[in-house]
N, C-alpha and C positions, 0 to 999 in steps of 0.2 A: 825629605819628609817634612822638614820645617817649612819649606816653601809651600808645599801642598796644604799644610795646616795653617799657614799664614801666621806663624809664631817665630820669634827670634830664637836663635840657638841657645842663648843664655837663659831665656825663660824656660825652654824645654829642659835644660840640664838642672836648673833650679827645681823644677817640678819633679824630676826624677829623684832628687835628694830628700824630698818631703816624706815623712813617715806616713804610712797608710793609716787611715782612721778605722777603728773598729766600728762595728754596727752600733754599739752603745754610744760611742763618742759622736758618731754622725747623727744619731737620733737626738741626742742632747742639743747639738747645734741647731738642728731643724726646729726643735721645740722652742729654743730661745728666740730664733728669728720669728717664728709663728706668734709667740706671745708678745714680742716687742712691736709687731705690726698690728696689734689689736686683733689678733686671730683672723686676719684677712688674707694672708698669703701662706 
């Protein structure tokens, strides 16, 4: 699967260990990026 996705095994397993973001946390991150980009992205 890692070959198909073109990612290293270590990156894949690191990704698996990351906690899932709640919708609220994700929205907050998106808004921060939007504001820091002068509301262009």
